[in-house]
Structures are given as C-alpha cells and as structure tokens.
C-alpha positions, -999 to +999 in steps of 0.1 A: +115+258+205+135+227+215+104+207+224+096+206+187+127+186+179+128+158+205+107+127+207+074+138+222+061+104+235+043+118+265+011+104+251+020+068+259-010+051+275-011+044+312-016+006+305+016+002+286+029-018+315+002-045+311+011-078+296-011-083+265-022-113+245-041-120+213-044-146+185-022-134+157-033-158+130-067-165+113-087-193+129-091-225+110-056-230+097-033-259+106-015-238+133-026-208+154-003-185+172-012-169+205+011-140+211+019-126+246+040-095+252+050-077+284+070-078+316+050-107+330+051-129+298+075-154+312+058-156+346+025-164+328+043-190+307+055-207+339+019-209+351+004-226+321+032-243+302+046-278+310+077-284+288+084-320+278+119-316+292+130-298+323+138-262+316+160-243+341+156-209+324+141-199+291+166-186+265+158-161+239+150-171+204+145-208+213+116-232+207+102-254+235+078-283+231+052-292+257+016-287+267-006-258+279-025-268+310-053-252+330-054-245+367-065-281+374-035-295+354-057-307+326-041-304+291-056-276+269-034-284+239+000-297+227+021-267+217+055-254+206+064-221+224+088-195+210+105-172+235+120-138+225+135-119+254+136-081+257+149-061+238+152-086+209+116-089+201+090-071+179+077-050+208+112-048+225+094-065+255+096-101+266+075-119+241+061-155+240+044-170+209+024-202+216+020-223+185-011-245+190-034-265+168-054-242+145-089-253+153-111-227+170-116-248+202-078-254+207-070-217+200-096-204+223-086-228+251-050-217+249-059-180+248-083-185+277-055-199+299-032-171+290-058-145+300-066-165+332-028-162+340-031-124+341-027-112+305-051-086+291-066-090+256-047-067+232-064-039+214-062-036+176-026-029+166-013-028+201+017-050+195+029-027+167+019+004+188+042-009+215+070-013+190+065+023+180+062+036+216+093+017+227+113+032+198+119+000+178+101+015+147+089+049+138+054+058+127+061+055+089+074+019+095+042+011+116+020+024+087+040+002+063+030-028+084-006-020+075+003-018+038+022-051+041-008-068+056-031-054+029-007-059+000-026-076-029+003-078-053+040-087-052+050-051-060+029-037-032+045-062-009+080-052-019+071-015-015+057-021+019+087-041+030+109-012+020+088+010+042+090-015+071+128-015+066+129+023+070+131+036+035+108+066+042+121+070+077+157+073+064+147+098+037+128+120+062+154+117+089+181+128+064+161+160+055+152+166+092+188+164+103+199+188+077+172+214+086+181+210+123+217+219+115+205+249+096+182+260+124+209+255+150+232+279+131+204+305+128+195+303+165+232+307+174+235+337+151+204+352+168+216+346+203+253+355+197+254+379+168+289+382+153+305+362+181+306+327+164+310+316+129+277+305+114+261+298+080+256+329+059+220+334+047+230+327+010+243+293+022+211+287+042+191+293+011+213+270-010+211+242+016+173+246+019+171+243-018+189+209-016+165+198+011+135+207-010+150+188-039+153+157-018+116+161-007+106+165-043+122+131-051+103+114-023+070+131-032+073+120-068+069+084-056+036+093-039+017+087-071+033+053-073+022+046-037-014+055-046-011+033-077+000+003-056-027+010-031-057+017-054-045+003-087-057+014-121-088+007-141-094-004-177-127-006-195-136-029-225-155-010-251-169-018-285-199-027-305-220-058-296-205-092-303-169-081-309-157-104-281-153-081-251-164-108-226-141-134-242-112-109-240-120-103-203-119-140-197-086-143-215-070-115-195-083-130-162-073-165-174-106-178-161-143-180-172-159-150-154-180-134-181-209-151-200-200-156-236-226-163-264-229-156-301-260-135-294-253-097-297-262-078-266-257-107-241-238-084-217-264-060-202-247-049-170-211-041-162-188-068-147-156-058-128-127-081-119-091-074-106-059-088-120-022-081-111-005-065-141+032-062-136+026-061-099+000-033-100-037-040-093-057-035-125-095-035-124-110-046-157-146-037-165-166-056-191-194-035-206-225-038-228-219-034-265-224+002-275-250+008-302-283+026-308-312+006-294-348+011-283-347-019-258-348-004-223-326-029-205-299-028-232-301+010-233-294+011-196-264-011-201-250+011-228-254+041-206-235+023-178-208+014-203-203+051-213-202+061-176-176+034-168-155+046-198-153+081-186-139+072-152-114+045-164-077+052-167-075+032-200-099+022-227-095-011-245-114-005-278-123-040-291-129-044-328-141-075-347-111-085-368-132-110-388-154-081-402-144-051-423-136-020-404-167+002-405-178+038-399-194+027-366-160+015-353-144+048-362-172+069-347-168+049-314-130+054-314-133+091-321-157+095-292-130+084-268-100+101-284-094+120-252-087+087-233-056+066-232-065+038-255-054+005-270-072-007-301-077-044-298-085-062-331-101-095-318-110-127-336-077-129-353-082-167-356-112-161-379-095-135-401-070-136-428-033-128-424-040-091-425-077-084-420-073-047-421-056-048-456-072-023-478-088-004-449-067+027-447-087+041-418-076+012-396-040+015-407-041+052-398-051+043-363-016+029-357-001+064-357-025+075-329-029+045-307-013+011-302-031-016-322-029-052-311-043-082-329-055-110-306-077-141-305-094-141-271-107-176-279-072-190-287-053-168-263-029-155-290-018-119-287-029-116-250+007-113-237+015-086-262-017-068-251-006-069-215+028-055-225+011-026-244-011-018-214+020-018-191+038+005-215+009+029-220+002+032-183+039+035-174+039+006-150+074-004-159+087+028-141+068+017-110+084-018-111+119-004-115+116+020-086+134+008-054+131+040-034+107+048-006+071+047-019+044+067-001+010+050+002-003+072+030-022+104+022-014+116+057+023+113+050+020+129+015+002+159+031+028+163+058+056+162+032+039+188+011+034+211+041+070+206+052+083+214+017+061+246+015+075+258+048+111+252+037+104+269+004+091+300+023+123+300+044+145+297+013+126+325-004+130+350+025+164+339+038+184+367+022+158+394+027+141+389+061+153+387+097+167+354+108+139+348+134+113+349+106+133+323+087+135+302+119+097+302+124+091+285+090+119+261+096+104+250+129+070+246+112+085+224+085+103+203+111+071+197+129+055+185+097+083+160+091+079+149+127+043+139+120+056+113+095+080+096+119+058+102+150+082+127+167+054+153+170+022+134+167-011+143+184-024+115+206-058+113+189-042+108+155-019+081+169-050+062+183-067+065+149-038+051+130-033+020+152-071+014+153-068+004+116-048-027+125-062-061+132-061-076+167-029-095+172-006-074+151 
C-alpha cells in the first residue's frame, strides 16, 4: 500500500532533459520576452548573446545588456537578458529570459537564434509542467496558474494568487498528513496486534470526523470558486419603454444598448459583462414584455421570458413616472419564484414619492428590495449595485481569504475523499481494521489527485495542454 502515499512521478516525459524555449508575452507590445529553460540554457546564451561589457560568469538574478547575434555575427536585436540559475527559478532549472523589442520581426528573430543554438520549442504549459515535475509546485498550484491567467476580475485574481501560494495545497496536505498518521496506527495494529500502543478505534473515528470537518470547510468554498470562474447573471425585465436599455447603459457606464422613446425598440436580447464587487456579472437586456401580434416583437418577448428563467437574478424595471398598474403587478407575480430587485426608474421625472397612494407598490417592499433610480441621471445606481451584491451574497465571497476551488476536478476529488473517510469513520468501531484501512487508502489516493501525488499520466497531459505556449 505504501506506493499510494509517495510521490508517483514516474510519468515524467523522456524529453524533460531538453532545453526549451518560447515567447512568453503577446506579440505587438513594447517588449517581448523569450524564455529559455534547461540544463543548456547558459551554453546557448553564450552562443547568441554579446554583452555590452565583458562577463566572466553569469550570476543569478542579474540583468545583462547587450545584443543577440546570429551565426554570422549580425545583430538580431538589442536586448536585456535576465538570468536565474537553478534551483532559484520558476522551473528550478537554469532559466534565461531575453527581453527584446516587441515587434513580431524582432521577437521571431531572437526566438529563431535561440532555437538554432539547440533549444526545442516548448509545448503548451511546459514551463509550468516542469515546475510541477521538479517539485517546485504541486498540481493545485499549477491549476491556479491557469486561473490567474484567465482571471477577469480583481477578486478572481486574488483567489488565484492564494492558490498559487499554496492555500489549497496546504489544506489538503494537512488532512492528508492526519489520515496518514491514522492509517499508520491501523497498519501497526494489524501487523503487531497488542504489542505496540496504537490509536483506539473510537479515537480513529473521532479524528476522522475532524478531518471530514476540515474538508467540509474547503468544499464550502467550491461554490465561490465556480462563482469567480463563471460569474452570475441578471436579466432586466419590464414592460416596454420603462427604461431597461437606459438602465443597462448606466450599470455598464457606457452606451451599449440603443435607447429611444419608441416602445418595443429592443427586439433581441443584449448581453454584457461587468465586475460587481469583484464577481463577473452578466447583464441581459430584453424586449419589453407585453401581449403583441407583431411577429418579431413576439419572438423578442419569448426570448426575454427564456432569459429570465435561466438568470440568477431578475431586475424588474418599473416606470416611476407613471402610476403603478395591474400589468406591473402581474409581471412581478409571474417571477415571484426568482430572486428579484424591483427597480423604479425615471425618478427624475416623478414626484418626491411617485408611489404615494399606491398601496400595492408599498407592499412590494416587504417581499423584495425596491430601489428608485434615474438611469438617465445616474442617481440610485450605486444603491442598486449594493442591493444586488447583498441579495446575491457577494459580500461573503469578497470577505473570504481561504482556499477557493475553481476546478471541478478538484471538487470531485475532495468529495470522493470525504465520502471514503466518512465510510471509514462509520465502520471504525464495528468492522475489522483492514476494512477501515481500505477506505482510508482510497481517500488518500483521491487527495493525491489534487496535489498530483497519484495522478494518471493522461490526465496530467490534459491539464497542462490547457495552458498557453510560453507559460
């Protein structure tokens, strides 16, 4: 059983000894970086780099100014070279980063000389894969690198940085070490019954309960990880000409939706994304909902109803310059099952309390948040944002500084590990110790899938294939 608990890195590729190179920055910027990593990185640098001042030996974490030249001594580009010697580099290998001009021609010329000196073009994610295979990071940290690259909001960036820093790794390792201790006691008890002092089965059950509690806390954050990855959706609903498109423009702080005084202008749905308290929020503007015989408008109304059903939140927009009517109430009642904010728009055209005397609208306040806004003037928009954040619980996400799981693969592995440990806990006092040990070993293997301790080679290849070349 011991093979389950050690680092099973036998699937390292045969070409791990190659020196690899790739462009690590998008083409077209002011500066491009050509990254080189491997045992021959410095030898290749000697072949193609002519420093402005004589260099007797390259020191780690230093910058050197000079030129990259081809085999005939012709200058390819003026560059600054950064040197990071093993093991103090991203891959733990000797690494060289050549900072050249960002134009496509300059970047390709420098990369061409690096490859001509003997480097191999890196595969997608191969630099990070080497960091993983060389033990600098575990698999959860490697996956967090992907999340960091793809982060579209500041909160997603912070969560990914916690993952890169080892937040999930530390939580999983803590649980894994505890279960390893429990399993060691059980195996000693099986091999040397009564000869050595070991944990009692009631103590085993108690300590497994504590492990499951820790896993529960980690798994509770999985919903937040999915939220940061996929975001939430809000749909603007209401009768025609209540100002839904104007409200969308106000929330986006830019003119994206066409706004006119003609009812029924919006025929199709329009989707845009904003960052709301660090969480991606997709806002959908829809056609005004009313009975109509006009075919195109009817199709738009149907799309609006479909979008409303799939949205996480409905923003029910009312015309605050007009009396509250039965049609408004009917529309609201039709979406009573949804999370909803009632938005009374056109406050700039209404009196100080436009709903005065309309008891139905006053009664809405007990069921849903009601916010008065002027999409045209921008008043009340910030309060509306706060109500959305409050209703969707985004403040809790922002306050969480623990490990956040964005990977469905990791969530599945945690769930299977917890289920195995729960089975062990349930039978610990009533079943033979070897039965308990089987479930413990299964749970440990599941935790190993998260960190990469017990990962199949084909899955490893699939994960790193999601990276871009040069990372």
